[in-house]
N, CA, C and O atoms as a Tripos MOL2 file, in Angstrom:
@<TRIPOS>MOLECULE
protein
  276   275    69     0     0
PROTEIN
NO_CHARGES

@<TRIPOS>ATOM
      1 N         129.9920   95.1550  115.2690 N.3       1 MET1
      2 CA        128.6960   95.8710  115.3600 C.3       1 MET1
      3 C         127.5960   96.8450  114.4450 C.2       1 MET1
      4 O         126.3810   96.9820  114.5890 O.2       1 MET1
      5 N         128.4670   97.4100  113.5250 N.am      2 LEU2
      6 CA        127.9750   97.7740  112.3930 C.3       2 LEU2
      7 C         127.1540   96.8640  111.2320 C.2       2 LEU2
      8 O         126.2770   97.1590  110.4200 O.2       2 LEU2
      9 N         127.8310   95.6800  111.5350 N.am      3 LYS3
     10 CA        127.2680   94.4810  110.6760 C.3       3 LYS3
     11 C         125.6520   94.2550  111.1060 C.2       3 LYS3
     12 O         124.6370   94.3310  110.4130 O.2       3 LYS3
     13 N         125.8350   93.9420  112.5480 N.am      4 PHE4
     14 CA        124.6110   93.4260  113.4570 C.3       4 PHE4
     15 C         123.0800   94.4840  112.8080 C.2       4 PHE4
     16 O         121.9460   94.1460  112.4680 O.2       4 PHE4
     17 N         123.8880   96.0340  112.8850 N.am      5 VAL5
     18 CA        122.6520   97.1880  112.4550 C.3       5 VAL5
     19 C         122.6710   97.0880  111.3720 C.2       5 VAL5
     20 O         121.7690   97.8830  111.1100 O.2       5 VAL5
     21 N         123.1170   96.5870  110.0900 N.am      6 ILE6
     22 CA        122.8100   96.4990  108.8190 C.3       6 ILE6
     23 C         122.0490   95.6060  108.8560 C.2       6 ILE6
     24 O         120.9250   95.8720  108.4280 O.2       6 ILE6
     25 N         122.2270   94.5660  109.2270 N.am      7 ALA7
     26 CA        121.5550   92.9460  108.7370 C.3       7 ALA7
     27 C         120.1000   93.4290  109.5310 C.2       7 ALA7
     28 O         119.0430   93.3230  108.9090 O.2       7 ALA7
     29 N         120.1060   94.0370  111.1270 N.am      8 ALA8
     30 CA        118.6060   94.3680  111.3340 C.3       8 ALA8
     31 C         118.0910   95.3110  110.4920 C.2       8 ALA8
     32 O         116.9360   95.0990  110.1230 O.2       8 ALA8
     33 N         118.6640   96.3540  110.0630 N.am      9 LEU9
     34 CA        117.7580   97.1420  108.9070 C.3       9 LEU9
     35 C         117.2460   96.5300  107.6930 C.2       9 LEU9
     36 O         116.1300   96.7460  107.2210 O.2       9 LEU9
     37 N         118.1950   95.6950  107.1820 N.am     10 VAL10
     38 CA        117.7340   95.0080  105.9050 C.3      10 VAL10
     39 C         116.7540   94.0350  106.3100 C.2      10 VAL10
     40 O         115.9440   93.9770  105.3850 O.2      10 VAL10
     41 N         116.3680   93.1150  107.3770 N.am     11 ALA11
     42 CA        115.5470   92.6280  107.6340 C.3      11 ALA11
     43 C         114.1190   93.3560  108.2290 C.2      11 ALA11
     44 O         112.9860   92.8830  108.1360 O.2      11 ALA11
     45 N         114.4940   94.5870  108.8380 N.am     12 LEU12
     46 CA        113.1220   95.2680  109.0980 C.3      12 LEU12
     47 C         112.7900   95.5250  107.7540 C.2      12 LEU12
     48 O         111.6810   95.1580  107.3660 O.2      12 LEU12
     49 N         113.5360   96.0760  106.9980 N.am     13 GLU13
     50 CA        112.9370   96.3400  105.4110 C.3      13 GLU13
     51 C         112.2130   95.2670  104.8440 C.2      13 GLU13
     52 O         111.0940   95.5340  104.4060 O.2      13 GLU13
     53 N         112.6800   93.9610  104.7530 N.am     14 ILE14
     54 CA        112.1950   92.5410  104.0550 C.3      14 ILE14
     55 C         110.5500   92.2720  105.0360 C.2      14 ILE14
     56 O         109.4330   92.0380  104.5730 O.2      14 ILE14
     57 N         110.9080   92.3950  106.2480 N.am     15 VAL15
     58 CA        109.1350   92.4590  107.0430 C.3      15 VAL15
     59 C         108.0630   93.2700  106.4010 C.2      15 VAL15
     60 O         107.0200   92.8850  105.8720 O.2      15 VAL15
     61 N         108.6560   94.7740  106.5980 N.am     16 LEU16
     62 CA        107.9840   95.6980  106.0100 C.3      16 LEU16
     63 C         107.2950   95.4830  104.7140 C.2      16 LEU16
     64 O         106.0940   95.2590  104.5660 O.2      16 LEU16
     65 N         108.3870   95.5970  103.6100 N.am     17 LEU17
     66 CA        107.8890   95.5500  102.5150 C.3      17 LEU17
     67 C         106.9910   94.0580  102.3760 C.2      17 LEU17
     68 O         106.1440   94.2420  101.5010 O.2      17 LEU17
     69 N         106.8890   92.6650  102.9320 N.am     18 SER18
     70 CA        106.4350   91.5110  102.4600 C.3      18 SER18
     71 C         105.2700   91.7340  102.9220 C.2      18 SER18
     72 O         104.3980   91.2980  102.1710 O.2      18 SER18
     73 N         104.8090   92.3350  104.0380 N.am     19 SER19
     74 CA        103.4320   93.1880  105.0190 C.3      19 SER19
     75 C         103.1780   93.7970  103.9370 C.2      19 SER19
     76 O         102.1870   93.2050  103.5090 O.2      19 SER19
     77 N         103.4880   94.7510  103.0880 N.am     20 TRP20
     78 CA        102.6020   95.6720  102.4280 C.3      20 TRP20
     79 C         102.1120   94.5370  100.9520 C.2      20 TRP20
     80 O         101.0030   94.4610  100.4230 O.2      20 TRP20
     81 N         103.0400   93.9800  100.6950 N.am     21 VAL21
     82 CA        102.5570   93.2210   99.2100 C.3      21 VAL21
     83 C         101.9860   91.7940   99.3770 C.2      21 VAL21
     84 O         101.2990   91.2870   98.4900 O.2      21 VAL21
     85 N         102.2810   91.1580  100.5270 N.am     22 ILE22
     86 CA        101.6890   89.7290  100.6250 C.3      22 ILE22
     87 C         100.3660   90.2500  101.1200 C.2      22 ILE22
     88 O         100.4140   91.3080  101.7490 O.2      22 ILE22
     89 N          99.1530   89.6630  100.9350 N.am     23 PRO23
     90 CA         98.1280   90.0810  101.5820 C.3      23 PRO23
     91 C          97.9350   88.5280  102.8950 C.2      23 PRO23
     92 O          98.0890   87.3130  102.7680 O.2      23 PRO23
     93 N          97.4610   89.5950  104.2880 N.am     24 PRO24
     94 CA         97.4120   88.6760  105.2960 C.3      24 PRO24
     95 C          96.5280   87.3190  105.1710 C.2      24 PRO24
     96 O          95.3440   87.3900  104.8440 O.2      24 PRO24
     97 N          97.0850   86.2290  105.4150 N.am     25 ALA25
     98 CA         96.3210   84.6750  105.2600 C.3      25 ALA25
     99 C          94.6950   84.8110  105.5850 C.2      25 ALA25
    100 O          93.9750   84.0470  104.9430 O.2      25 ALA25
    101 N          94.1160   85.6250  106.4320 N.am     26 ASN26
    102 CA         92.7350   85.5800  106.8750 C.3      26 ASN26
    103 C          91.7820   86.9000  106.0050 C.2      26 ASN26
    104 O          90.6800   87.3140  106.3650 O.2      26 ASN26
    105 N          92.4940   87.3270  104.9180 N.am     27 ALA27
    106 CA         91.6900   88.5020  103.9610 C.3      27 ALA27
    107 C          90.7590   87.7880  103.3950 C.2      27 ALA27
    108 O          90.9710   86.6180  103.0750 O.2      27 ALA27
    109 N          89.5500   88.4160  103.1840 N.am     28 THR28
    110 CA         88.7470   87.9620  102.1650 C.3      28 THR28
    111 C          88.3770   88.7880  100.9690 C.2      28 THR28
    112 O          88.5790   89.9990  101.0610 O.2      28 THR28
    113 N          87.9560   88.3980  100.0620 N.am     29 SER29
    114 CA         87.7660   89.1380   98.6070 C.3      29 SER29
    115 C          86.2460   89.4670   98.7570 C.2      29 SER29
    116 O          85.5790   88.7990   99.5470 O.2      29 SER29
    117 N          85.7310   90.3660   98.1030 N.am     30 PRO30
    118 CA         84.5210   90.6210   97.7630 C.3      30 PRO30
    119 C          83.3510   89.0900   97.5590 C.2      30 PRO30
    120 O          82.3870   88.7430   98.2420 O.2      30 PRO30
    121 N          83.9670   88.4800   96.3500 N.am     31 ASN31
    122 CA         83.2300   87.3750   96.2780 C.3      31 ASN31
    123 C          84.0350   86.1230   96.8700 C.2      31 ASN31
    124 O          85.0220   85.7290   96.2500 O.2      31 ASN31
    125 N          83.6790   85.5500   97.9320 N.am     32 SER32
    126 CA         84.5410   84.4600   98.4030 C.3      32 SER32
    127 C          84.4110   82.9360   97.9650 C.2      32 SER32
    128 O          83.3430   82.3240   97.9920 O.2      32 SER32
    129 N          85.4830   82.4620   97.6060 N.am     33 GLU33
    130 CA         85.1140   80.7910   97.2370 C.3      33 GLU33
    131 C          85.6780   80.2020   98.1240 C.2      33 GLU33
    132 O          86.7450   80.5360   98.6390 O.2      33 GLU33
    133 N          84.6230   78.7090   98.5480 N.am     34 VAL34
    134 CA         84.9070   77.7060   99.5910 C.3      34 VAL34
    135 C          84.6920   76.7110   98.6010 C.2      34 VAL34
    136 O          83.9500   76.6790   97.6190 O.2      34 VAL34
    137 N          85.7480   75.6650   99.2210 N.am     35 TYR35
    138 CA         85.7640   74.3060   98.3740 C.3      35 TYR35
    139 C          84.8380   73.7300   99.6970 C.2      35 TYR35
    140 O          84.8490   74.2890  100.7940 O.2      35 TYR35
    141 N          84.0860   72.5820   99.4040 N.am     36 ILE36
    142 CA         83.6380   71.9570  100.2200 C.3      36 ILE36
    143 C          83.5130   70.4620  100.0160 C.2      36 ILE36
    144 O          83.4060   70.0180   98.8730 O.2      36 ILE36
    145 N          83.5220   69.6320  101.1180 N.am     37 TRP37
    146 CA         83.1510   67.9150  100.2820 C.3      37 TRP37
    147 C          81.5830   67.8220  100.4950 C.2      37 TRP37
    148 O          80.9750   68.3490  101.4260 O.2      37 TRP37
    149 N          81.0110   67.0350   99.4410 N.am     38 ASP38
    150 CA         79.5300   66.8050   99.5300 C.3      38 ASP38
    151 C          79.5770   65.6620   98.7820 C.2      38 ASP38
    152 O          80.5240   65.2820   98.0930 O.2      38 ASP38
    153 N          78.1480   64.9410   98.9990 N.am     39 TYR39
    154 CA         77.3840   64.1910   97.9250 C.3      39 TYR39
    155 C          77.2440   64.8920   96.4560 C.2      39 TYR39
    156 O          76.9860   66.0410   96.0970 O.2      39 TYR39
    157 N          77.5520   63.5860   95.7220 N.am     40 ALA40
    158 CA         77.1340   64.0930   94.2540 C.3      40 ALA40
    159 C          75.5810   64.4530   94.1560 C.2      40 ALA40
    160 O          75.0670   65.4280   93.6070 O.2      40 ALA40
    161 N          75.1300   63.6680   94.6650 N.am     41 SER41
    162 CA         73.7170   64.1470   94.4770 C.3      41 SER41
    163 C          73.0090   63.1220   95.4070 C.2      41 SER41
    164 O          73.6340   62.1840   95.9040 O.2      41 SER41
    165 N          71.7420   63.3210   95.6170 N.am     42 VAL42
    166 CA         70.8770   62.9220   96.7380 C.3      42 VAL42
    167 C          70.7640   61.1850   96.4300 C.2      42 VAL42
    168 O          70.7020   60.6430   95.3260 O.2      42 VAL42
    169 N          70.7620   60.5110   97.8360 N.am     43 GLY43
    170 CA         70.8100   59.1710   97.3400 C.3      43 GLY43
    171 C          72.0600   58.5910   96.7940 C.2      43 GLY43
    172 O          72.2300   57.3900   96.5840 O.2      43 GLY43
    173 N          73.0840   59.7100   96.5400 N.am     44 ASN44
    174 CA         74.4490   58.9750   95.7910 C.3      44 ASN44
    175 C          75.4910   58.9080   97.1200 C.2      44 ASN44
    176 O          75.3870   59.6950   98.0610 O.2      44 ASN44
    177 N          76.4750   57.8850   97.0510 N.am     45 SER45
    178 CA         77.3620   57.9000   97.9880 C.3      45 SER45
    179 C          78.3270   58.4680   98.0360 C.2      45 SER45
    180 O          78.9090   58.9250   99.0190 O.2      45 SER45
    181 N          78.6830   58.5030   96.5960 N.am     46 GLN46
    182 CA         80.1710   59.1570   96.2780 C.3      46 GLN46
    183 C          80.3060   60.7980   96.3650 C.2      46 GLN46
    184 O          79.5560   61.6550   95.8980 O.2      46 GLN46
    185 N          81.5800   60.9420   97.1620 N.am     47 MET47
    186 CA         81.8630   62.1490   97.8540 C.3      47 MET47
    187 C          82.5840   63.0470   96.4600 C.2      47 MET47
    188 O          83.3090   62.5020   95.6270 O.2      47 MET47
    189 N          82.1480   64.7130   96.4370 N.am     48 VAL48
    190 CA         82.5650   65.1680   95.4510 C.3      48 VAL48
    191 C          83.2560   66.3790   96.3120 C.2      48 VAL48
    192 O          83.0930   66.6640   97.4980 O.2      48 VAL48
    193 N          84.0920   67.0050   95.3060 N.am     49 CYS49
    194 CA         84.6100   68.4140   96.1540 C.3      49 CYS49
    195 C          83.9410   69.5720   95.4700 C.2      49 CYS49
    196 O          84.2630   69.8970   94.3270 O.2      49 CYS49
    197 N          83.3180   69.9940   95.9330 N.am     50 LYS50
    198 CA         82.3150   71.0790   95.3840 C.3      50 LYS50
    199 C          82.7630   72.3890   95.6250 C.2      50 LYS50
    200 O          83.3890   72.5400   96.6740 O.2      50 LYS50
    201 N          82.5250   73.7820   94.6140 N.am     51 LYS51
    202 CA         83.1590   75.1740   94.6390 C.3      51 LYS51
    203 C          81.4530   75.7560   95.1370 C.2      51 LYS51
    204 O          80.3460   75.5450   94.6410 O.2      51 LYS51
    205 N          81.9520   76.6340   96.4500 N.am     52 VAL52
    206 CA         80.7520   77.8870   96.6750 C.3      52 VAL52
    207 C          80.9880   78.6340   96.6080 C.2      52 VAL52
    208 O          82.0700   78.9390   97.1100 O.2      52 VAL52
    209 N          80.2810   79.5240   95.9980 N.am     53 VAL53
    210 CA         80.8260   80.9260   95.9510 C.3      53 VAL53
    211 C          79.7750   81.8570   96.2110 C.2      53 VAL53
    212 O          78.6830   81.6300   95.6890 O.2      53 VAL53
    213 N          79.9710   83.2270   97.1880 N.am     54 PHE54
    214 CA         78.8910   83.3780   98.0110 C.3      54 PHE54
    215 C          79.5170   85.1100   97.2490 C.2      54 PHE54
    216 O          80.6730   85.4960   97.4260 O.2      54 PHE54
    217 N          78.4180   85.9570   96.4000 N.am     55 HIS55
    218 CA         78.6150   87.2000   95.4580 C.3      55 HIS55
    219 C          77.5800   87.9620   97.1250 C.2      55 HIS55
    220 O          76.5730   87.6440   97.7570 O.2      55 HIS55
    221 N          78.3980   88.8180   97.1710 N.am     56 LEU56
    222 CA         77.6500   89.6580   98.4690 C.3      56 LEU56
    223 C          77.5350   90.8190   97.5970 C.2      56 LEU56
    224 O          78.3380   91.3810   96.8530 O.2      56 LEU56
    225 N          76.0950   91.0600   97.9470 N.am     57 GLU57
    226 CA         75.1280   92.2000   97.7870 C.3      57 GLU57
    227 C          75.3910   93.4790   98.4590 C.2      57 GLU57
    228 O          75.9560   93.1970   99.5160 O.2      57 GLU57
    229 N          75.2420   94.8470   98.3440 N.am     58 ASN58
    230 CA         75.0830   95.8270   98.8930 C.3      58 ASN58
    231 C          73.4460   96.2600   98.9950 C.2      58 ASN58
    232 O          72.9670   97.1030   98.2370 O.2      58 ASN58
    233 N          73.0090   95.8740   99.5740 N.am     59 ARG59
    234 CA         71.4310   96.2750   99.8470 C.3      59 ARG59
    235 C          70.5470   96.9090  101.2700 C.2      59 ARG59
    236 O          70.6260   96.4380  102.4040 O.2      59 ARG59
    237 N          69.9270   97.7840  100.9560 N.am     60 PRO60
    238 CA         69.6190   98.9580  102.0360 C.3      60 PRO60
    239 C          68.7970   97.6040  103.3400 C.2      60 PRO60
    240 O          68.0790   96.7010  102.9110 O.2      60 PRO60
    241 N          69.1450   97.7810  105.0200 N.am     61 LEU61
    242 CA         68.7320   96.6980  105.7200 C.3      61 LEU61
    243 C          66.7710   97.7570  105.5980 C.2      61 LEU61
    244 O          66.5030   98.9420  105.4000 O.2      61 LEU61
    245 N          65.8110   96.3980  105.8650 N.am     62 PRO62
    246 CA         64.5810   96.6110  105.9560 C.3      62 PRO62
    247 C          64.5380   97.6120  107.2440 C.2      62 PRO62
    248 O          65.3320   97.6340  108.1840 O.2      62 PRO62
    249 N          63.3910   98.4360  107.0290 N.am     63 PRO63
    250 CA         62.9890   99.5840  108.2610 C.3      63 PRO63
    251 C          63.1320   99.0670  109.5010 C.2      63 PRO63
    252 O          62.6930   97.9230  109.3910 O.2      63 PRO63
    253 N          63.5510   99.2590  110.8180 N.am     64 GLY64
    254 CA         63.5200   98.8260  111.9740 C.3      64 GLY64
    255 C          64.6800   97.4780  112.2700 C.2      64 GLY64
    256 O          64.5840   96.8680  113.3340 O.2      64 GLY64
    257 N          65.4860   97.1840  111.5060 N.am     65 VAL65
    258 CA         66.3610   96.6290  111.7890 C.3      65 VAL65
    259 C          67.7880   97.5040  112.3700 C.2      65 VAL65
    260 O          68.1770   98.4880  111.7410 O.2      65 VAL65
    261 N          68.3770   97.1150  113.4020 N.am     66 GLU66
    262 CA         69.7020   97.9430  113.8180 C.3      66 GLU66
    263 C          70.4870   97.1830  113.9320 C.2      66 GLU66
    264 O          70.2000   96.0450  114.3060 O.2      66 GLU66
    265 N          71.7650   97.5640  113.6430 N.am     67 VAL67
    266 CA         73.1440   96.8980  113.2920 C.3      67 VAL67
    267 C          74.2380   97.5580  114.3660 C.2      67 VAL67
    268 O          74.6450   98.7150  114.4650 O.2      67 VAL67
    269 N          74.5000   96.5450  115.0090 N.am     68 GLN68
    270 CA         75.6250   97.0240  115.8290 C.3      68 GLN68
    271 C          77.0850   96.8550  115.4820 C.2      68 GLN68
    272 O          77.3850   95.9200  114.7400 O.2      68 GLN68
    273 N          78.1110   97.7350  115.9800 N.am     69 PRO69
    274 CA         79.1170   97.6310  115.4640 C.3      69 PRO69
    275 C          79.7810   96.4800  115.8840 C.2      69 PRO69
    276 O          80.8900   96.2050  115.4270 O.2      69 PRO69
@<TRIPOS>BOND
     1     1     2 1
     2     2     3 1
     3     3     4 2
     4     3     5 am
     5     5     6 1
     6     6     7 1
     7     7     8 2
     8     7     9 am
     9     9    10 1
    10    10    11 1
    11    11    12 2
    12    11    13 am
    13    13    14 1
    14    14    15 1
    15    15    16 2
    16    15    17 am
    17    17    18 1
    18    18    19 1
    19    19    20 2
    20    19    21 am
    21    21    22 1
    22    22    23 1
    23    23    24 2
    24    23    25 am
    25    25    26 1
    26    26    27 1
    27    27    28 2
    28    27    29 am
    29    29    30 1
    30    30    31 1
    31    31    32 2
    32    31    33 am
    33    33    34 1
    34    34    35 1
    35    35    36 2
    36    35    37 am
    37    37    38 1
    38    38    39 1
    39    39    40 2
    40    39    41 am
    41    41    42 1
    42    42    43 1
    43    43    44 2
    44    43    45 am
    45    45    46 1
    46    46    47 1
    47    47    48 2
    48    47    49 am
    49    49    50 1
    50    50    51 1
    51    51    52 2
    52    51    53 am
    53    53    54 1
    54    54    55 1
    55    55    56 2
    56    55    57 am
    57    57    58 1
    58    58    59 1
    59    59    60 2
    60    59    61 am
    61    61    62 1
    62    62    63 1
    63    63    64 2
    64    63    65 am
    65    65    66 1
    66    66    67 1
    67    67    68 2
    68    67    69 am
    69    69    70 1
    70    70    71 1
    71    71    72 2
    72    71    73 am
    73    73    74 1
    74    74    75 1
    75    75    76 2
    76    75    77 am
    77    77    78 1
    78    78    79 1
    79    79    80 2
    80    79    81 am
    81    81    82 1
    82    82    83 1
    83    83    84 2
    84    83    85 am
    85    85    86 1
    86    86    87 1
    87    87    88 2
    88    87    89 am
    89    89    90 1
    90    90    91 1
    91    91    92 2
    92    91    93 am
    93    93    94 1
    94    94    95 1
    95    95    96 2
    96    95    97 am
    97    97    98 1
    98    98    99 1
    99    99   100 2
   100    99   101 am
   101   101   102 1
   102   102   103 1
   103   103   104 2
   104   103   105 am
   105   105   106 1
   106   106   107 1
   107   107   108 2
   108   107   109 am
   109   109   110 1
   110   110   111 1
   111   111   112 2
   112   111   113 am
   113   113   114 1
   114   114   115 1
   115   115   116 2
   116   115   117 am
   117   117   118 1
   118   118   119 1
   119   119   120 2
   120   119   121 am
   121   121   122 1
   122   122   123 1
   123   123   124 2
   124   123   125 am
   125   125   126 1
   126   126   127 1
   127   127   128 2
   128   127   129 am
   129   129   130 1
   130   130   131 1
   131   131   132 2
   132   131   133 am
   133   133   134 1
   134   134   135 1
   135   135   136 2
   136   135   137 am
   137   137   138 1
   138   138   139 1
   139   139   140 2
   140   139   141 am
   141   141   142 1
   142   142   143 1
   143   143   144 2
   144   143   145 am
   145   145   146 1
   146   146   147 1
   147   147   148 2
   148   147   149 am
   149   149   150 1
   150   150   151 1
   151   151   152 2
   152   151   153 am
   153   153   154 1
   154   154   155 1
   155   155   156 2
   156   155   157 am
   157   157   158 1
   158   158   159 1
   159   159   160 2
   160   159   161 am
   161   161   162 1
   162   162   163 1
   163   163   164 2
   164   163   165 am
   165   165   166 1
   166   166   167 1
   167   167   168 2
   168   167   169 am
   169   169   170 1
   170   170   171 1
   171   171   172 2
   172   171   173 am
   173   173   174 1
   174   174   175 1
   175   175   176 2
   176   175   177 am
   177   177   178 1
   178   178   179 1
   179   179   180 2
   180   179   181 am
   181   181   182 1
   182   182   183 1
   183   183   184 2
   184   183   185 am
   185   185   186 1
   186   186   187 1
   187   187   188 2
   188   187   189 am
   189   189   190 1
   190   190   191 1
   191   191   192 2
   192   191   193 am
   193   193   194 1
   194   194   195 1
   195   195   196 2
   196   195   197 am
   197   197   198 1
   198   198   199 1
   199   199   200 2
   200   199   201 am
   201   201   202 1
   202   202   203 1
   203   203   204 2
   204   203   205 am
   205   205   206 1
   206   206   207 1
   207   207   208 2
   208   207   209 am
   209   209   210 1
   210   210   211 1
   211   211   212 2
   212   211   213 am
   213   213   214 1
   214   214   215 1
   215   215   216 2
   216   215   217 am
   217   217   218 1
   218   218   219 1
   219   219   220 2
   220   219   221 am
   221   221   222 1
   222   222   223 1
   223   223   224 2
   224   223   225 am
   225   225   226 1
   226   226   227 1
   227   227   228 2
   228   227   229 am
   229   229   230 1
   230   230   231 1
   231   231   232 2
   232   231   233 am
   233   233   234 1
   234   234   235 1
   235   235   236 2
   236   235   237 am
   237   237   238 1
   238   238   239 1
   239   239   240 2
   240   239   241 am
   241   241   242 1
   242   242   243 1
   243   243   244 2
   244   243   245 am
   245   245   246 1
   246   246   247 1
   247   247   248 2
   248   247   249 am
   249   249   250 1
   250   250   251 1
   251   251   252 2
   252   251   253 am
   253   253   254 1
   254   254   255 1
   255   255   256 2
   256   255   257 am
   257   257   258 1
   258   258   259 1
   259   259   260 2
   260   259   261 am
   261   261   262 1
   262   262   263 1
   263   263   264 2
   264   263   265 am
   265   265   266 1
   266   266   267 1
   267   267   268 2
   268   267   269 am
   269   269   270 1
   270   270   271 1
   271   271   272 2
   272   271   273 am
   273   273   274 1
   274   274   275 1
   275   275   276 2
@<TRIPOS>SUBSTRUCTURE
     1 MET1         2 RESIDUE 1 A MET
     2 LEU2         6 RESIDUE 1 A LEU
     3 LYS3        10 RESIDUE 1 A LYS
     4 PHE4        14 RESIDUE 1 A PHE
     5 VAL5        18 RESIDUE 1 A VAL
     6 ILE6        22 RESIDUE 1 A ILE
     7 ALA7        26 RESIDUE 1 A ALA
     8 ALA8        30 RESIDUE 1 A ALA
     9 LEU9        34 RESIDUE 1 A LEU
    10 VAL10       38 RESIDUE 1 A VAL
    11 ALA11       42 RESIDUE 1 A ALA
    12 LEU12       46 RESIDUE 1 A LEU
    13 GLU13       50 RESIDUE 1 A GLU
    14 ILE14       54 RESIDUE 1 A ILE
    15 VAL15       58 RESIDUE 1 A VAL
    16 LEU16       62 RESIDUE 1 A LEU
    17 LEU17       66 RESIDUE 1 A LEU
    18 SER18       70 RESIDUE 1 A SER
    19 SER19       74 RESIDUE 1 A SER
    20 TRP20       78 RESIDUE 1 A TRP
    21 VAL21       82 RESIDUE 1 A VAL
    22 ILE22       86 RESIDUE 1 A ILE
    23 PRO23       90 RESIDUE 1 A PRO
    24 PRO24       94 RESIDUE 1 A PRO
    25 ALA25       98 RESIDUE 1 A ALA
    26 ASN26      102 RESIDUE 1 A ASN
    27 ALA27      106 RESIDUE 1 A ALA
    28 THR28      110 RESIDUE 1 A THR
    29 SER29      114 RESIDUE 1 A SER
    30 PRO30      118 RESIDUE 1 A PRO
    31 ASN31      122 RESIDUE 1 A ASN
    32 SER32      126 RESIDUE 1 A SER
    33 GLU33      130 RESIDUE 1 A GLU
    34 VAL34      134 RESIDUE 1 A VAL
    35 TYR35      138 RESIDUE 1 A TYR
    36 ILE36      142 RESIDUE 1 A ILE
    37 TRP37      146 RESIDUE 1 A TRP
    38 ASP38      150 RESIDUE 1 A ASP
    39 TYR39      154 RESIDUE 1 A TYR
    40 ALA40      158 RESIDUE 1 A ALA
    41 SER41      162 RESIDUE 1 A SER
    42 VAL42      166 RESIDUE 1 A VAL
    43 GLY43      170 RESIDUE 1 A GLY
    44 ASN44      174 RESIDUE 1 A ASN
    45 SER45      178 RESIDUE 1 A SER
    46 GLN46      182 RESIDUE 1 A GLN
    47 MET47      186 RESIDUE 1 A MET
    48 VAL48      190 RESIDUE 1 A VAL
    49 CYS49      194 RESIDUE 1 A CYS
    50 LYS50      198 RESIDUE 1 A LYS
    51 LYS51      202 RESIDUE 1 A LYS
    52 VAL52      206 RESIDUE 1 A VAL
    53 VAL53      210 RESIDUE 1 A VAL
    54 PHE54      214 RESIDUE 1 A PHE
    55 HIS55      218 RESIDUE 1 A HIS
    56 LEU56      222 RESIDUE 1 A LEU
    57 GLU57      226 RESIDUE 1 A GLU
    58 ASN58      230 RESIDUE 1 A ASN
    59 ARG59      234 RESIDUE 1 A ARG
    60 PRO60      238 RESIDUE 1 A PRO
    61 LEU61      242 RESIDUE 1 A LEU
    62 PRO62      246 RESIDUE 1 A PRO
    63 PRO63      250 RESIDUE 1 A PRO
    64 GLY64      254 RESIDUE 1 A GLY
    65 VAL65      258 RESIDUE 1 A VAL
    66 GLU66      262 RESIDUE 1 A GLU
    67 VAL67      266 RESIDUE 1 A VAL
    68 GLN68      270 RESIDUE 1 A GLN
    69 PRO69      274 RESIDUE 1 A PRO
């Protein structure tokens, strides 16, 4: 019985420690990077992998714009 309790405590400790150290899969960073497949250029039939980076800016909203939580 004591072995099961110790094993359960060790498993719980591993789960808790890994949840604090490893970020969740759906976490986003301030500068998100996305890879997409797109044509190399207009009129070209070659598909290439392109990196798209989003740089978020903290700007004030224009007057009269309401944001819902």
